[in-house]
MILO-342289 format. One line per 2 residues: their letters; for each residue x, y, z of N, C-alpha, C, O, CB. Coordinates in nm, 2 decimals, decimal comma, padded with zeros to 4 digits. Atoms other than C-alpha are relative to their C-alpha. Glycine has a CB too. Layout:
N
a) X/Y/Z/X/Y/Z/X/Y/Z/X/Y/Z/X/Y/Z | ...
END
This chain:
129
xx) 00,01/-00,15/-00,03/02,41/-02,96/00,67/-00,09/00,02/00,14/-00,19/-00,05/00,16/-00,07/00,07/-00,13 | 00,10/00,00/-00,13/02,27/-02,85/01,02/-00,12/00,08/-00,04/-00,14/00,15/-00,14/00,07/00,07/00,14
xx) 00,15/-00,08/00,01/01,93/-02,73/01,07/00,02/00,14/00,05/00,10/00,16/00,14/-00,12/-00,07/00,11 | -00,02/-00,13/-00,03/01,91/-02,36/01,07/-00,07/00,05/00,10/-00,12/00,16/00,08/-00,01/00,08/-00,10
xx) 00,12/-00,04/-00,11/01,69/-02,33/01,39/00,11/00,05/00,11/00,23/00,02/00,11/-00,12/-00,15/00,06 | -00,06/-00,07/-00,12/01,77/-02,14/01,72/-00,06/-00,06/00,13/-00,17/-00,11/00,13/-00,01/00,15/00,00
xx) 00,04/00,01/-00,15/01,77/-02,20/02,09/00,03/00,12/00,05/00,10/00,20/-00,01/00,06/-00,11/00,08 | -00,05/-00,14/-00,08/01,81/-01,92/02,34/00,03/-00,05/00,13/-00,03/-00,13/00,18/-00,13/00,12/00,02
xx) -00,05/00,02/-00,13/02,00/-01,94/02,65/00,02/00,12/00,09/00,10/00,20/00,06/00,12/-00,06/-00,01 | -00,03/-00,11/-00,11/01,97/-01,70/02,96/00,10/-00,05/00,07/00,07/-00,13/00,16/-00,11/00,04/00,08
xx) -00,11/00,05/-00,04/02,30/-01,76/03,06/00,07/00,09/00,09/00,04/00,20/00,09/00,07/-00,04/-00,09 | -00,10/-00,08/-00,08/02,57/-01,62/03,31/00,10/00,07/-00,09/00,13/00,01/-00,19/00,07/-00,09/00,10
xx) -00,11/-00,05/00,06/02,82/-01,37/03,18/00,13/-00,09/-00,02/00,19/-00,09/-00,12/00,03/00,13/00,06 | -00,13/00,08/-00,03/03,10/-01,61/03,30/00,04/-00,08/-00,14/-00,03/-00,17/-00,19/-00,03/-00,11/00,13
xx) -00,03/00,07/00,13/03,28/-01,71/02,98/00,01/-00,16/00,02/00,00/-00,25/-00,08/00,13/00,06/-00,05 | -00,03/00,17/00,00/03,35/-02,06/03,12/-00,13/-00,08/-00,03/-00,13/-00,20/-00,07/00,05/-00,06/00,16
xx) 00,13/00,08/00,03/02,97/-02,14/03,07/-00,04/00,00/-00,13/-00,13/-00,08/-00,16/-00,11/00,06/00,07 | 00,08/-00,03/00,15/02,92/-02,02/02,71/00,01/-00,13/-00,09/-00,09/-00,18/-00,13/00,07/00,13/-00,09
xx) -00,02/00,12/00,09/03,07/-02,31/02,51/-00,07/-00,11/00,04/-00,14/-00,16/-00,05/00,13/-00,04/-00,03 | 00,07/00,09/-00,03/02,94/-02,58/02,72/-00,15/00,00/-00,01/-00,21/-00,10/-00,04/00,05/-00,03/00,11
xx) 00,13/00,00/00,03/02,59/-02,46/02,70/-00,04/00,00/-00,16/-00,13/-00,07/-00,21/-00,04/00,12/00,06 | 00,03/00,01/00,15/02,60/-02,39/02,33/00,02/-00,14/-00,05/-00,06/-00,18/-00,14/00,08/00,11/-00,10
xx) -00,03/00,12/00,05/02,75/-02,72/02,26/-00,12/-00,09/00,05/-00,17/-00,17/-00,04/00,14/-00,05/00,04 | 00,12/00,09/-00,04/02,47/-02,90/02,48/-00,13/00,03/-00,08/-00,19/-00,06/-00,13/-00,03/00,02/00,16
xx) 00,12/-00,05/00,07/02,19/-02,70/02,32/-00,01/-00,05/-00,15/-00,11/-00,08/-00,20/-00,01/00,14/00,01 | 00,00/00,04/00,14/02,31/-02,78/01,96/-00,02/-00,15/-00,02/-00,08/-00,20/-00,11/00,13/00,05/-00,08
xx) -00,01/00,15/00,00/02,36/-03,15/02,04/-00,14/-00,05/00,05/-00,19/-00,15/00,00/00,12/-00,06/00,10 | 00,13/00,04/-00,05/02,04/-03,19/02,24/-00,13/00,03/-00,08/-00,22/-00,05/-00,09/-00,01/00,05/00,14
xx) 00,10/-00,06/00,07/01,80/-02,98/02,04/00,02/00,00/-00,15/-00,08/00,02/-00,22/-00,02/00,12/00,04 | -00,02/00,02/00,15/01,95/-03,03/01,70/00,00/00,15/-00,08/-00,04/00,17/-00,19/-00,12/-00,10/-00,06
xx) 00,02/-00,15/00,04/01,97/-02,64/01,66/00,16/00,04/-00,06/00,26/00,00/-00,02/-00,05/00,10/00,15 | -00,13/-00,05/00,05/02,25/-02,46/01,45/00,06/00,12/00,07/00,18/00,14/00,06/-00,01/00,02/-00,13
xx) -00,04/-00,11/-00,08/02,27/-02,13/01,66/-00,08/-00,01/00,13/-00,19/-00,08/00,15/-00,02/00,14/-00,09 | 00,06/-00,03/-00,15/02,21/-02,02/02,03/00,02/00,14/00,01/00,13/00,19/00,01/00,09/-00,07/00,12
xx) 00,00/-00,13/-00,05/02,12/-01,69/02,11/00,03/00,02/00,14/-00,05/-00,03/00,22/-00,11/00,07/-00,03 | -00,03/-00,02/-00,13/02,29/-01,58/02,43/-00,03/00,11/00,05/00,01/00,21/-00,01/00,11/-00,02/00,03
xx) 00,05/-00,11/-00,08/02,14/-01,35/02,67/00,06/-00,02/00,15/00,02/-00,08/00,25/-00,17/-00,01/00,00 | -00,09/00,03/-00,15/02,40/-01,30/02,97/-00,03/00,13/00,09/-00,05/00,25/00,05/00,19/-00,02/-00,02
xx) 00,01/-00,08/-00,11/02,36/-01,14/03,30/00,08/-00,08/00,11/00,08/-00,20/00,10/-00,14/00,04/00,03 | -00,06/00,07/-00,09/02,57/-01,22/03,60/-00,12/-00,06/00,12/-00,20/00,01/00,18/00,12/00,09/00,06
xx) 00,11/00,07/-00,08/02,35/-01,48/03,81/-00,12/00,01/-00,05/-00,21/00,03/00,03/-00,01/00,06/00,14 | 00,13/-00,02/00,03/02,04/-01,46/03,59/-00,10/-00,08/00,07/-00,21/-00,04/00,08/-00,01/-00,02/-00,13
xx) 00,10/00,07/-00,04/01,88/-01,74/03,75/-00,05/00,05/00,13/-00,17/00,04/00,16/00,04/-00,13/00,01 | 00,05/-00,09/-00,11/01,86/-01,55/04,07/-00,06/00,12/-00,03/-00,15/00,15/00,04/00,09/00,03/00,09
xx) 00,09/-00,10/00,05/01,74/-01,25/03,89/-00,12/-00,02/-00,03/-00,21/00,06/00,01/00,04/00,05/-00,09 | 00,12/00,04/00,04/01,47/-01,40/03,74/-00,10/-00,08/00,11/-00,22/-00,07/00,12/00,02/-00,08/-00,12
xx) 00,08/00,06/-00,13/01,37/-01,61/04,05/-00,04/00,09/00,10/-00,15/00,08/00,16/00,08/-00,12/00,07 | 00,04/-00,09/-00,09/01,37/-01,33/04,28/-00,03/00,13/-00,03/-00,06/00,21/00,05/00,08/00,01/00,08
xx) 00,06/-00,14/00,05/01,29/-01,02/04,07/00,08/00,10/00,07/00,03/00,20/00,11/-00,17/00,02/00,03 | -00,11/-00,10/-00,08/01,60/-00,85/04,23/00,01/00,15/-00,08/00,03/00,25/-00,01/00,17/-00,08/00,00
xx) -00,02/-00,10/00,07/01,60/-00,60/03,94/-00,10/00,02/-00,11/-00,06/-00,03/-00,21/00,11/-00,01/-00,05 | 00,09/00,01/00,09/01,30/-00,54/03,74/00,04/00,06/-00,13/00,01/-00,01/-00,24/-00,11/00,07/00,06
xx) -00,07/-00,05/00,13/01,48/-00,33/03,47/00,08/-00,13/-00,08/00,07/-00,16/-00,20/00,11/00,13/00,05 | -00,07/00,14/00,06/01,70/-00,65/03,40/-00,09/-00,10/-00,04/-00,09/-00,15/-00,15/00,11/-00,08/00,11
xx) 00,09/00,09/00,03/01,42/-00,88/03,42/-00,07/00,04/-00,14/-00,09/-00,04/-00,23/-00,10/00,00/00,12 | 00,07/-00,05/00,12/01,25/-00,66/03,15/00,09/-00,01/-00,13/00,05/-00,04/-00,24/-00,05/00,14/00,03
xx) -00,11/00,03/00,11/01,56/-00,66/02,94/00,01/-00,13/-00,05/-00,01/-00,15/-00,17/00,14/00,03/00,05 | -00,03/00,16/00,03/01,62/-01,04/02,95/-00,14/-00,02/-00,07/-00,14/-00,08/-00,18/00,03/-00,12/00,14
xx) 00,12/00,04/00,07/01,23/-01,07/02,85/00,01/00,05/-00,13/-00,01/-00,03/-00,22/-00,14/00,06/00,08 | 00,00/-00,08/00,12/01,27/-00,81/02,56/00,09/-00,11/-00,09/00,04/-00,16/-00,19/00,07/00,16/00,01
xx) -00,09/00,08/00,08/01,58/-01,02/02,44/-00,07/-00,14/-00,05/-00,08/-00,17/-00,16/00,14/-00,02/00,08 | 00,06/00,13/00,03/01,41/-01,36/02,47/-00,11/00,01/-00,10/-00,12/-00,07/-00,18/-00,03/-00,06/00,11
xx) 00,10/-00,02/00,10/01,10/-01,23/02,29/00,04/00,04/-00,15/-00,03/00,01/-00,25/-00,08/00,11/00,06 | -00,06/-00,02/00,14/01,31/-01,11/02,00/00,06/-00,14/-00,05/00,04/-00,17/-00,16/00,11/00,12/00,00
xx) -00,07/00,14/00,04/01,50/-01,46/02,00/-00,12/-00,08/-00,06/-00,11/-00,13/-00,17/00,08/-00,08/00,13 | 00,11/00,09/00,00/01,16/-01,64/02,02/-00,07/00,05/-00,18/-00,09/-00,03/-00,27/-00,10/00,02/00,15
xx) 00,10/-00,05/00,10/00,96/-01,40/01,75/00,09/00,01/-00,15/00,05/-00,01/-00,26/-00,07/00,17/00,05 | -00,08/-00,03/00,12/01,26/-01,31/01,51/00,07/-00,12/-00,05/00,06/-00,14/-00,17/00,10/00,11/00,02
xx) -00,09/00,13/00,03/01,48/-01,63/01,51/-00,08/-00,12/00,01/-00,03/-00,23/-00,03/00,10/-00,01/00,10 | 00,07/00,13/00,01/01,20/-01,86/01,56/00,07/-00,10/00,12/00,07/-00,22/00,09/00,01/-00,07/-00,15
xx) -00,05/00,08/-00,08/01,37/-02,00/01,87/-00,08/-00,10/00,05/-00,18/-00,06/00,10/00,05/00,06/00,09 | 00,11/00,12/-00,05/01,22/-02,34/01,97/00,01/-00,04/00,14/-00,08/-00,11/00,20/00,02/-00,13/-00,07
xx) -00,02/00,04/-00,12/01,36/-02,37/02,30/00,08/00,11/00,10/00,18/00,17/00,05/00,08/-00,13/-00,01 | -00,06/-00,11/-00,09/01,47/-02,12/02,61/00,05/-00,09/00,12/-00,02/-00,17/00,19/-00,11/00,12/00,06
xx) -00,07/00,05/-00,12/01,72/-02,23/02,86/00,01/00,11/00,11/00,01/00,23/00,07/00,14/-00,06/-00,03 | -00,02/-00,09/-00,11/01,77/-02,07/03,20/00,13/-00,08/00,07/00,12/-00,20/00,10/-00,15/00,01/00,11
xx) -00,14/00,06/-00,05/02,14/-02,15/03,33/00,05/00,06/00,11/00,06/00,19/00,12/00,11/00,00/-00,10 | -00,08/-00,04/-00,12/02,31/-02,16/03,66/00,12/-00,09/-00,01/00,12/-00,19/-00,08/-00,07/-00,01/00,15
xx) -00,13/00,06/00,00/02,66/-02,26/03,73/00,07/-00,02/00,12/00,03/00,06/00,22/00,09/00,06/-00,08 | -00,10/00,01/-00,11/02,92/-02,38/03,97/00,09/00,12/00,00/00,12/00,17/-00,11/00,08/-00,12/-00,01
xx) -00,09/-00,12/-00,03/03,14/-02,09/04,12/-00,04/00,12/-00,05/00,04/00,19/-00,11/00,14/-00,02/-00,04 | 00,05/-00,11/00,06/02,92/-01,83/04,01/00,04/00,14/00,09/00,01/00,14/00,21/-00,15/-00,01/-00,01
xx) -00,04/-00,12/-00,08/03,06/-01,47/04,11/-00,13/00,08/00,02/-00,14/00,13/00,13/00,11/00,09/-00,09 | 00,10/-00,07/00,02/02,73/-01,31/04,04/-00,12/-00,05/00,11/-00,21/00,02/00,16/-00,04/00,00/-00,16
xx) 00,10/00,07/-00,08/02,52/-01,57/04,24/00,08/-00,09/00,06/00,09/-00,20/00,01/-00,13/-00,06/-00,09 | -00,10/00,12/-00,09/02,77/-01,75/04,51/-00,11/-00,07/00,08/-00,07/-00,09/00,20/00,14/00,08/00,11
xx) 00,07/00,10/-00,07/02,47/-01,96/04,63/00,05/-00,14/-00,03/00,12/-00,17/-00,12/-00,15/00,02/-00,04 | -00,03/00,15/00,03/02,51/-02,34/04,66/-00,07/-00,06/-00,10/-00,18/-00,01/-00,14/-00,01/-00,08/00,11
xx) 00,06/00,06/00,12/02,43/-02,57/04,38/-00,15/-00,03/00,02/-00,23/-00,01/-00,06/00,08/-00,13/-00,05 | 00,14/00,05/-00,06/02,12/-02,70/04,55/-00,10/00,14/-00,02/-00,21/00,14/-00,08/00,02/-00,07/00,17
xx) 00,07/-00,12/00,00/02,00/-02,33/04,60/-00,01/00,06/-00,14/-00,12/00,11/-00,17/00,06/00,09/00,10 | -00,01/-00,04/00,14/02,09/-02,23/04,24/-00,10/-00,09/-00,08/-00,18/-00,04/-00,16/00,15/00,00/-00,06
xx) 00,09/00,07/00,07/01,88/-02,52/04,11/-00,13/00,03/00,02/-00,21/00,04/-00,08/00,01/-00,13/00,02 | 00,14/-00,06/-00,03/01,57/-02,40/04,31/-00,02/00,13/-00,06/-00,14/00,15/-00,09/-00,02/00,02/00,15
xx) 00,02/-00,11/00,05/01,63/-02,07/04,16/-00,01/-00,01/-00,14/-00,07/00,07/-00,21/00,09/00,09/00,03 | 00,04/00,03/00,15/01,65/-02,22/03,81/-00,15/-00,03/-00,01/-00,21/00,01/-00,11/00,09/-00,11/-00,06
xx) 00,13/00,03/00,02/01,31/-02,37/03,88/-00,10/00,13/00,01/-00,19/00,14/-00,07/-00,03/-00,11/00,09 | 00,07/-00,12/-00,01/01,16/-02,05/04,00/00,03/00,11/-00,12/-00,06/00,19/-00,15/00,04/00,04/00,12
xx) -00,02/-00,08/00,13/01,32/-01,86/03,70/-00,09/-00,06/-00,12/-00,15/00,01/-00,21/00,18/00,00/-00,04 | 00,07/00,05/00,11/01,16/-02,11/03,47/-00,14/00,03/00,02/-00,21/00,05/-00,08/00,02/-00,15/-00,02
xx) 00,15/-00,07/-00,05/00,82/-02,01/03,64/-00,01/00,13/-00,05/-00,11/00,16/-00,11/-00,03/00,01/00,16 | 00,01/-00,13/00,05/00,89/-01,67/03,56/-00,01/00,02/-00,15/-00,08/00,11/-00,20/00,10/00,07/00,06
xx) 00,00/00,00/00,12/00,97/-01,73/03,20/-00,11/-00,05/-00,07/-00,16/-00,01/-00,18/00,11/-00,06/-00,03 | 00,13/00,07/00,06/00,67/-01,97/03,15/-00,11/00,11/00,01/-00,21/00,10/-00,07/-00,03/-00,13/00,08
xx) 00,11/-00,11/-00,02/00,45/-01,66/03,27/00,00/00,08/-00,12/-00,09/00,15/-00,14/00,01/00,10/00,13 | -00,03/-00,09/00,13/00,58/-01,48/02,94/-00,08/-00,08/-00,10/-00,10/-00,01/-00,21/00,17/00,02/-00,04
xx) 00,09/00,05/00,11/00,36/-01,73/02,74/00,06/00,01/-00,16/00,00/00,04/-00,26/-00,12/00,09/00,02 | -00,06/00,01/00,13/00,61/-01,78/02,46/-00,04/-00,10/-00,08/-00,02/-00,08/-00,20/00,13/-00,01/00,02
xx) 00,03/00,11/00,06/00,49/-02,09/02,35/00,11/-00,10/-00,06/00,09/-00,16/-00,16/-00,07/00,04/-00,09 | -00,11/00,07/00,03/00,83/-02,27/02,33/00,04/-00,09/00,11/-00,02/-00,09/00,22/00,11/00,09/-00,03
xx) -00,04/00,09/-00,11/01,00/-02,54/02,54/00,08/00,07/00,07/00,15/00,16/00,02/00,07/-00,14/-00,03 | -00,09/-00,05/-00,11/01,17/-02,45/02,86/00,08/-00,09/00,07/00,03/-00,19/00,12/-00,07/00,06/00,09
xx) -00,10/00,11/-00,07/01,47/-02,62/03,01/00,09/00,08/00,09/00,14/00,19/00,06/00,10/-00,08/-00,11 | -00,10/-00,05/-00,09/01,68/-02,55/03,31/00,13/-00,09/-00,02/00,13/-00,21/-00,05/-00,05/-00,01/00,14
xx) -00,12/00,05/00,02/02,03/-02,61/03,28/00,10/00,03/00,13/00,11/00,14/00,17/00,06/00,06/-00,13 | -00,10/-00,02/-00,11/02,31/-02,66/03,57/00,14/-00,05/-00,07/00,15/-00,15/-00,13/-00,05/-00,09/00,14
xx) -00,13/00,02/00,05/02,69/-02,64/03,47/00,08/-00,02/00,12/00,10/00,07/00,20/00,05/00,11/-00,08 | -00,07/00,05/-00,13/02,88/-02,83/03,73/00,16/00,03/00,00/00,22/00,09/-00,09/-00,03/-00,17/00,02
xx) -00,14/-00,06/-00,01/03,24/-02,79/03,86/00,09/-00,06/-00,11/00,21/-00,03/-00,11/00,07/-00,02/00,14 | -00,08/00,05/00,13/03,37/-02,99/03,55/-00,03/00,07/-00,11/00,03/00,04/-00,21/-00,03/-00,14/-00,03
xx) 00,05/-00,09/00,11/03,20/-02,74/03,31/-00,10/-00,10/-00,08/-00,11/-00,09/-00,20/00,13/00,07/-00,09 | 00,10/00,08/00,06/02,95/-03,02/03,23/-00,14/00,04/00,02/-00,17/00,09/00,13/00,00/-00,14/00,04
xx) 00,12/-00,06/-00,02/02,60/-02,93/03,16/-00,10/-00,13/00,02/-00,09/-00,24/-00,03/-00,04/00,09/-00,12 | 00,10/00,10/-00,05/02,31/-03,13/03,32/-00,15/00,07/00,00/-00,17/00,18/00,06/00,05/-00,06/00,16
xx) 00,14/-00,05/-00,01/01,92/-03,08/03,27/-00,04/00,02/00,14/-00,01/-00,07/00,23/-00,09/-00,10/-00,07 | 00,06/00,00/-00,12/01,74/-02,96/03,57/-00,16/-00,02/-00,03/-00,21/00,06/-00,11/00,04/00,14/00,08
xx) 00,13/00,02/00,02/01,39/-03,10/03,56/-00,10/00,13/00,05/-00,09/00,18/00,16/-00,04/-00,13/00,06 | 00,11/-00,11/-00,05/01,10/-02,83/03,55/-00,10/-00,07/00,04/-00,11/-00,19/00,00/-00,06/00,11/-00,11
x) 00,11/00,06/-00,09/00,80/-02,91/03,77/-00,11/-00,07/-00,12/-00,21/-00,13/-00,08/-00,08/00,13/00,09
END
């Protein structure tokens, strides 16, 4: 029987990314559930603070996931062919790093991971500094 623990993904709203990210987090971290917080291009939003209301909402959702579901890992996701963030893969990976710095500043006390979903919809970890 799977462990009934949670992970949290700050993911794009793009439906193509949902299952690959869920499957990756479940497999990699041994969790049963993944709380999905979605926005178009969230890596850019968190990296550049382009909309403080959205950043605050993402933070609120992540905090609920960590405090109420005891999520043990929070992922920030970027992906190929993103309509909300049409930047190159390399630029998006830089944004993931900066977004992780933002989430780290929230002092959640959980593991943070950056994820990139490539053109084959395969998930790759992006090393955090």
